[in-house]
N, C-alpha and C positions, 0 to 999 in steps of 0.2 A: 588593462592590467588589474588584477585583484590586489587589494591592499590587506595587510594583516596587522593586528595589534602586536607590538613587540614590547617586552619589558627590557630593562637595561642590562639584565644579566643573561638573558637567553634569547637566541634568535630562532624564530620559527623555521623549521625545515620547509623549503620551498620545492614545489614540483615543477616539471616542465610546463604544466598547464598555467601556472601562476606567473611565469617569467618567459617572455618571448625567447625562442631558440637562439636568435641572433645574439642575445646577451649571455647565454649560458657559459660558453668557453670553459674556463676552469673554475667557474663560480661554485662556491660551496659556502655553507653556513656553519658556524661553530659557537659553542658556549664561550662566553667571554667573562673576564673578571677584571678587577682593578689591581690585582697582584702584579707587580712589576719587578724586573731585575734591579732597577735603581729607584730609590725612594724619592718622593717629593722632598725638596729641601736639600738634596744631595747633588753632587756634581753630575751633570749629564755625561753619558759615555762619549769619549773621544772617538772620532772616526776619520777615515780617509777613503774616498770612493769617487768614481768618475761620474761626471754629469752627462747629459745627453749630447754635449759637444765634445765628449771624451777628455775633458779637463779634470784634473784631480781637485776635489773639493774636500775641505776639512771643517770640522766645527770650530777649530781654533782660529780660522781666518776671520770669523765673525765675532771674536772676542770684543766685548764692549757694546754689543748690540743685542737686542732681544731677538730671538730666533723662534719661528714656528716651523715644525716639521709635520707635514701632511702625508700620511700614507694613503696611496690611491691605487686605482686599478682601471684598466681599459674595458673591463667586462662587467664590473659590479654595478647593478642598478641603483644601489644606495649612493654610490659616488656620482653616478650619472645624474641623479635627481638634484644633487647639490649644484651641479653645473647647469643643468636645464633650468633651474630656478634663477640662476644668475647670482645667487648669494655668495658662492665660493669666489667667483671672479671679483665681485664687489669687495669682499673681505680682503682678498689679496691686494687690490689697489689701495684700499684704505690703509692697510698695514704698511705698504710701501711709502705712502704719504706721511706716515707717522714714524718713519725710520726703522720699521720692523723688517727683519729679513725673513722671507718666506721660502721654504724649501719643500718641494713636492718630491715624494720618494716612491719608486717602483721597486718592490722587493720580490718580483716574480722570478723564479729560477728558469734558466733556458730550457729545461726539460718540460716545463709547463706551458699549456696553450695560451696562458695569459701573458707570457713573456713578449716584450718588444725590444728589439735591438735599438741602440741609441737613436739613429736617424728616424726610425718609425715612431719611437717614443716621443721625440720632439714634434713630429708631425701630428701625432695624436693630441698632444698637449695644446698645440696651436689651434687645432680644429675645434676644441671645446672652449677656447678663449682663456686658457690658463696663463697667468703671468707671474710665476714664481721667480725668484732671483736665480734659481737653478732647479733643474729636474734631475734628481739623483738616480742612477741606475745601480741599485743594490742587488745585483743578480745572484750573488752568493748568500744573500740574506743576513750578512754579518751585522749590518747596521740595524736592521729590523729586530733581530734577535737580541742585540745589545740593549735596545730600548724596551723590548717586550711588546713590540707592535703586533697586534693580533688581526686587525681587520683593515680593509679599505675604509677610510674616514676615521682611523685612529689618529688622534692629534696629540702633539706635545709642544709645550712652550718652555723655552730655556731663557733665563734672564741674562742681563748684561754681564754678570759674573760667571756665567756658565752653569748655573744651578737650575735643575728641573723644577718648574713652578706650576705646571699644569700637565695632566695626562688624562685622556679619556675621549669621549665622543665629541663630535662637532656640534651637536645640538640635541634637543629633547624630542625631536620629531621621530627619529629612528625610522625614516620612511623612504620608500621608493617613489613617492608622489611629490613632484616639484611644488605643487600648491601647498602641501603640508609643510614642506621645508620653509617656504616663505613666511609661514605663521609661527615658526618654531623659535624658541629661545636659543640663541647661539652661545654655547659655553666658551668658545675660543674668543669671540669678540668681547664677551664680558671679562674674561681673564686679562686680555690685552688692555681693556679700558682701566682695569685696576692697576696694571703695571704702569701705564702712562700717567695715571694720577698719583703714582707713588704710594699706592695702597697694597696691603697684602691681598693675594688672590683669594676671594671669598669662597669660591668653589674650586679647589685645586685638583680634585679627582672626580671622574664619573666613569661608569663602565662603558667601554666602546661598543658600538653596534656597526653592522655592515657585513661585508663578505670576508670570509677567511682569506688571509693572504696566501699566495701561491708559492710558498717556500718549497724547497726540494723535498720530495716525498720521503 
């Protein structure tokens, strides 16, 4: 697989030559920015959505706990690299040990090839070793749009009082290469370490990178 230099505000257009066909699916790349519907330091959007077990989940049920929301995709090579490296699974486990709630989110619309119905979504998540508290099936995209989620690997951290304290990329690698992911500075881990140490988050926003989410066309 070829690798491409990416900056934090723009994603290089990829061709079928640069990404194996089995990964393409609904894969697309888009310009990203740090402009969000909700500002850092303001209340995170409330939501109600089913998880992969078809149970209703809300942000309110986790009041009093720090919450991470990870937007992901079954076809995105940037998301795949995070799991192939083992760093995403390690961060999820570390978060759980520290009392942090981790929610993975699939915002693919049923009309898009990236969509997985709940049982298949759960099987996919298990196959890559994911261990979130819940895998949210945001098929209509309401949760993703409320947060302003743009890409697979767009990450958000909500503090114990329900305030958004981090929004942006997972790390500074912006890479489809698992080896580069292992060497990267992880913005989410750094933000959580600040929270756990009762410090203000030193880097509260970064521009997201990855694959454009498969919202309804």
